[in-house]
C-alpha positions in Angstrom: -107.5 -109.4 -0.7 -104.9 -106.7 -0.3 -104.8 -106.2 -4.0 -108.6 -105.7 -4.1 -108.4 -103.2 -1.2 -105.8 -101.3 -3.1 -107.9 -101.1 -6.2 -110.9 -99.9 -4.2 -108.8 -97.3 -2.5 -107.6 -95.9 -5.9 -111.1 -95.9 -7.3 -112.2 -93.8 -4.2 -109.2 -91.5 -4.5 -109.5 -90.8 -8.3 -112.7 -88.6 -8.1 -111.1 -86.6 -5.3 -108.0 -86.0 -7.4 -110.0 -85.0 -10.4 -112.2 -82.8 -8.3 -109.2 -81.0 -6.9 -107.9 -80.3 -10.5 -111.3 -79.2 -11.7 -111.4 -76.6 -8.9 -108.5 -74.7 -10.4 -110.7 -73.8 -13.5 -113.6 -75.0 -15.6 -113.2 -75.6 -19.3 -115.5 -75.7 -22.4 -114.5 -76.9 -25.9 -116.7 -76.1 -28.8 -116.7 -75.5 -32.6 -118.8 -73.5 -35.1 -119.7 -76.8 -37.0 -119.4 -80.5 -36.3 -119.7 -81.6 -40.0 -117.6 -80.3 -42.9 -116.0 -81.1 -46.2 -112.3 -81.8 -46.6 -110.3 -78.5 -46.4 -113.4 -76.6 -45.2 -112.5 -74.1 -42.4 -113.7 -74.9 -38.9 -113.4 -72.6 -35.9 -112.6 -74.2 -32.5 -113.0 -72.3 -29.2 -111.6 -73.4 -25.8 -112.6 -71.3 -22.8 -111.0 -71.6 -19.3 -112.7 -69.9 -16.3 -110.6 -69.5 -13.2 -112.2 -70.9 -10.0 -109.3 -70.8 -7.5 -108.8 -67.1 -6.7 -106.0 -67.5 -4.2 -103.2 -67.3 -6.8 -102.3 -66.0 -10.3 -103.0 -68.5 -13.1 -101.5 -68.8 -16.6 -103.3 -71.1 -19.1 -101.5 -73.0 -21.9 -103.2 -75.0 -24.6 -101.5 -76.9 -27.5 -103.2 -79.1 -30.1 -101.8 -82.6 -30.7 -100.7 -82.4 -34.3 -101.4 -85.1 -36.9 -101.1 -85.4 -40.6 -104.9 -85.5 -41.3 -105.5 -81.9 -40.3 -103.9 -78.4 -40.2 -104.5 -76.2 -37.2 -103.5 -72.5 -36.5 -104.0 -70.4 -33.4 -106.1 -67.4 -34.4 -106.3 -65.6 -31.1 -105.8 -65.9 -27.3 -107.6 -63.4 -25.1 -107.7 -62.9 -21.4 -110.7 -61.2 -19.7 -110.4 -59.9 -16.2 -113.5 -60.5 -14.1 -112.1 -59.7 -10.7 -109.1 -60.2 -8.4 -107.4 -63.4 -9.5 -110.4 -64.1 -11.6 -109.8 -64.4 -15.3 -111.5 -66.0 -18.4 -109.0 -67.1 -21.0 -110.2 -68.0 -24.5 -108.2 -69.8 -27.3 -109.5 -69.7 -30.8 -108.2 -72.0 -33.5 -108.6 -72.4 -37.3 -108.8 -76.1 -38.3 -108.6 -77.5 -41.8 -109.4 -81.3 -42.1 -107.4 -83.0 -44.8 -109.0 -86.4 -44.9 -112.6 -87.8 -45.1 -113.1 -89.5 -41.7 -114.4 -89.3 -38.2 -111.8 -86.8 -37.1 -110.9 -86.5 -33.4 -108.8 -83.5 -32.2 -107.0 -83.6 -28.8 -105.3 -80.9 -26.8 -102.6 -80.7 -24.1 -103.8 -78.3 -21.4 -101.6 -76.9 -18.6 -102.3 -74.4 -15.8 -99.3 -72.6 -14.3 -100.1 -71.2 -10.8 -98.0 -68.6 -9.1 -98.3 -66.6 -5.9 -98.4 -62.8 -5.8 -94.9 -62.9 -4.2 -93.5 -65.0 -7.0 -94.9 -62.6 -9.6 -93.5 -59.6 -7.7 -90.0 -61.2 -7.8 -89.9 -60.7 -11.6 -89.6 -57.0 -11.1 -86.8 -57.1 -8.6 -83.3 -56.1 -9.8 -82.0 -54.5 -12.9 -83.2 -55.4 -16.4 -80.4 -58.0 -16.8 -81.3 -59.6 -13.4 -84.9 -60.4 -14.2 -85.8 -64.0 -13.4 -88.6 -66.3 -14.6 -91.7 -66.6 -12.4 -91.7 -69.7 -10.2 -94.9 -71.6 -10.9 -96.6 -74.9 -10.0 -97.5 -76.6 -13.3 -100.6 -78.8 -13.4 -101.4 -80.9 -16.5 -105.2 -80.9 -16.7 -107.3 -83.6 -18.3 -109.3 -82.1 -21.2 -112.0 -83.4 -23.5 -111.6 -84.2 -27.2 -113.7 -82.8 -30.0 -114.9 -84.8 -33.0 -116.0 -84.0 -36.5 -117.6 -85.8 -39.4 -115.5 -84.9 -42.5 -117.0 -85.6 -45.9 -115.0 -86.2 -49.1 -115.1 -83.7 -52.0 -115.3 -84.7 -55.7 -111.8 -85.5 -56.9 -111.6 -82.6 -59.4 -112.1 -79.9 -56.8 -108.8 -77.9 -56.5 -109.9 -75.0 -54.2 -112.2 -74.8 -51.2 -113.5 -71.3 -50.4 -114.6 -68.1 -52.2 -112.0 -67.1 -54.8 -111.6 -65.0 -57.9 -108.9 -65.3 -60.5 -107.5 -62.8 -63.0 -104.5 -62.9 -65.3 -102.1 -60.5 -67.0 -99.7 -61.1 -69.9 -96.8 -58.8 -70.5 -96.5 -59.5 -74.3 -97.9 -62.0 -76.7 -94.8 -61.8 -79.0 -91.3 -62.7 -77.8 -87.8 -63.4 -79.3 -86.5 -66.9 -79.4 -84.2 -66.5 -76.4 -86.5 -64.3 -74.2 -89.5 -65.2 -72.1 -93.3 -64.7 -72.1 -94.2 -63.4 -68.6 -97.7 -64.0 -67.3 -99.2 -63.3 -63.8 -102.2 -65.1 -62.3 -103.7 -63.4 -59.3 -105.9 -65.4 -56.9 -107.8 -63.6 -54.2 -110.4 -64.6 -51.7 -110.8 -66.6 -48.5 -110.6 -70.4 -47.9 -107.9 -73.1 -48.3 -105.3 -73.3 -51.1 -103.1 -76.4 -51.4 -99.4 -75.7 -51.1 -98.8 -77.4 -54.5 -101.6 -75.6 -56.3 -100.6 -74.0 -59.6 -103.1 -72.4 -62.1 -100.8 -73.0 -65.0 -100.6 -76.5 -66.3 -97.7 -78.0 -68.2 -97.3 -76.9 -71.8 -95.6 -79.2 -74.3 -92.1 -78.1 -75.5 -92.3 -75.0 -73.2 -89.9 -74.4 -70.3 -91.7 -72.7 -67.4 -90.3 -71.0 -64.3 -92.6 -70.2 -61.4 -92.5 -67.7 -58.5 -95.2 -67.3 -55.9 -95.8 -64.0 -54.0 -98.4 -63.2 -51.3 -99.5 -59.6 -51.4 -102.0 -60.4 -48.6 -102.2 -63.4 -46.2 -104.0 -63.6 -42.8 -106.0 -66.3 -41.0 -109.6 -65.9 -40.0 -112.4 -68.2 -38.8 -113.6 -68.6 -42.4 -110.1 -69.6 -43.7 -107.0 -67.9 -45.0 -107.7 -64.4 -46.5 -105.2 -64.0 -49.3 -104.2 -62.2 -52.5 -101.6 -64.5 -54.1 -99.6 -63.9 -57.3 -98.4 -66.8 -59.4 -95.8 -65.5 -61.8 -94.5 -67.5 -64.7 -91.7 -67.0 -67.3 -92.2 -69.2 -70.3 -89.6 -69.9 -73.0 -89.8 -72.0 -76.2 -88.3 -72.3 -79.7 -91.6 -72.2 -81.5 -95.0 -70.6 -81.2 -97.2 -72.0 -78.4 -100.5 -71.3 -76.6 -101.1 -70.8 -72.9 -104.1 -73.0 -72.4 -107.5 -71.9 -71.2 -107.9 -72.5 -67.4 -110.9 -74.1 -65.7 -110.4 -74.5 -61.9 -113.1 -76.4 -60.0 -113.9 -75.1 -56.5 -116.4 -75.5 -53.7 -117.8 -72.6 -51.6 -118.7 -73.6 -47.9 -120.4 -70.2 -47.6 -123.0 -70.8 -50.4 -122.7 -74.6 -50.2 -122.2 -74.7 -54.0 -119.7 -75.8 -56.6 -118.3 -73.3 -59.1 -115.5 -72.9 -61.7 -112.8 -70.2 -62.1 -111.9 -69.5 -65.7 -108.8 -68.1 -67.3 -108.6 -67.3 -71.1 -106.1 -68.7 -73.5 -103.1 -66.7 -74.8 -101.4 -67.5 -78.1 -97.7 -66.6 -78.0 -95.7 -65.8 -81.1 -91.9 -66.7 -81.0 -89.7 -64.6 -83.4 -86.9 -66.7 -84.7 -83.3 -65.4 -84.5 -81.0 -65.9 -87.5 -78.1 -68.0 -86.3 -75.8 -66.0 -88.6 -76.3 -63.1 -86.3 -74.8 -65.1 -83.5 -71.9 -66.8 -85.3 -69.0 -65.4 -87.3 -68.9 -67.3 -90.6 -65.6 -65.9 -91.8 -63.0 -68.5 -92.9 -60.2 -69.0 -90.5 -57.0 -67.5 -92.0 -54.0 -69.7 -92.7 -51.3 -69.8 -90.1 -49.0 -67.4 -92.0 -51.9 -64.8 -92.0 -52.4 -65.1 -88.2 -52.5 -61.6 -86.8 -54.3 -59.5 -84.2 -57.2 -58.6 -86.4 -58.1 -62.3 -86.8 -57.8 -62.8 -83.0 -60.2 -60.0 -82.4 -62.7 -61.3 -84.9 -62.6 -64.8 -83.4 -63.0 -63.6 -79.9 -66.0 -61.3 -80.8 -67.7 -64.2 -82.5 -67.3 -66.5 -79.5 -68.6 -63.7 -77.2 -71.7 -63.3 -79.3 -72.3 -67.1 -79.4 -71.8 -67.5 -75.6 -74.1 -64.5 -74.9 -76.9 -66.1 -76.7 -76.4 -69.5 -75.1 -76.1 -68.1 -71.6 -79.2 -65.9 -72.1 -81.3 -69.0 -72.7 -79.8 -70.9 -69.8 -80.2 -68.1 -67.4 -83.8 -67.2 -68.3 -85.0 -68.5 -64.9 -82.8 -65.9 -63.1 -83.7 -63.2 -65.5 -87.4 -63.8 -65.1 -87.2 -64.1 -61.3 -85.5 -60.6 -61.3 -88.4 -59.3 -63.3 -90.9 -60.8 -60.9 -89.2 -59.4 -57.8 -88.4 -55.9 -59.1 -90.5 -53.3 -57.2 -91.9 -56.1 -54.9 -89.2 -56.1 -52.3 -90.7 -56.4 -48.8 -94.1 -55.6 -50.2 -95.7 -58.2 -47.9 -94.5 -56.2 -45.0 -95.5 -52.8 -46.5 -99.0 -54.2 -47.2 -99.5 -55.4 -43.6 -102.0 -52.9 -42.0 -102.2 -54.2 -38.4 -100.0 -56.0 -35.9 -101.7 -59.4 -36.4 -101.2 -59.5 -40.2 -97.6 -58.3 -39.9 -96.9 -60.9 -37.2 -98.1 -63.6 -39.6 -95.9 -62.3 -42.4 -92.8 -62.2 -40.1 -93.3 -65.7 -38.7 -93.9 -67.2 -42.2 -91.2 -65.4 -44.2 -88.7 -63.6 -41.9 -88.5 -65.8 -38.9 -84.8 -65.4 -38.2 -82.8 -64.9 -35.0 -82.1 -61.2 -35.9 -85.9 -60.6 -36.5 -87.0 -62.3 -33.2 -87.1 -59.0 -31.2 -89.6 -57.5 -33.7 -91.7 -60.7 -33.6 -91.8 -60.6 -29.8 -92.9 -56.9 -29.9 -95.7 -57.8 -32.3 -96.8 -60.8 -30.2 -97.0 -58.4 -27.2 -99.5 -56.2 -29.1 -101.6 -59.1 -30.5 -101.7 -61.4 -27.4 -100.9 -59.2 -24.4 -102.9 -56.3 -25.7 -100.1 -53.8 -25.4 -100.3 -50.3 -27.0 -101.3 -50.9 -30.7 -100.0 -47.5 -31.6 -96.5 -49.0 -31.4 -97.3 -51.1 -34.6 -96.2 -48.3 -37.0 -93.0 -47.8 -35.2 -92.2 -51.6 -35.2 -93.0 -51.8 -38.9 -90.8 -48.9 -39.7 -87.9 -50.4 -37.7 -88.3 -53.8 -39.5 -88.1 -52.1 -42.9 -85.0 -50.1 -41.8 -83.4 -53.3 -40.4 -84.0 -55.2 -43.7 
């Protein structure tokens, strides 16, 4: 009987507890589509509206990560309605990676602080600043589900893309490399392992990937990406024609990106130009002239051998020449530069610059500081 009374008491108490939490703020979770193909961009919006106006509130939302989707925070905005009255909106970019009934869950926390607690942050010198004392409330939040459809197996790209190519020279020496660049630009999703150039028989290929532009939007990743290749071989070969199958969510249609074939001529090098074919003199004729001839022959031979072995390093130097920090230089606003810094330069020494950029993007600080921050980053590097 006592157990039954206890259960009844908990059932009566639960709505009261939930009602008390709900009074802190209301929440809505929505998406711009509920059905999509694998790797099709989905925009998710979470909005929290403050209802308790006695204290300051800070809202935190984190998705529960899984292997069947990728999710990125696009933006967090706070709109002031009145005194202790704010609307906070989180916007996420979601890419589903598996055909299924996909459920996405979030961890939602409200941190509440009094005016006195907030004021304490500004007491003392700069080195004496303390964190705000808050009361943290983990809030129950709803899930959001999507119907994810499979794409045909031969689809390599999802989005709206264009492809162009540039070959440095169609004729190379036997120990040099043919250097070709494929440039992919557009908006959508690109697999991390995607490569426009397929394996060529009896050809050694070295690859380098460089993003000239990369930023996230509700329609997907906006990018201009260079795939740079250095190709070496002993005989003539052909860079094959490219046909890349893609799907456009914008037009709801399938299309193909094409790249032309490039025949490459490899000029043979006469081994006699690399080796000294003079007869070794007899011991009694051993002198300094013979030593010098032998050493020079070995140097020439080793130079040819090392050149072939180090073609990867040589080609990589060619790729990166004139491109140093170009991703930073091509960032035209605080948000795009922040994405570049987090992705490629996220080190302890760069953290102060990342913090400054986050203050512009998320705390709406003076955007005119962007150029100064960018200049300081380049000077630091």
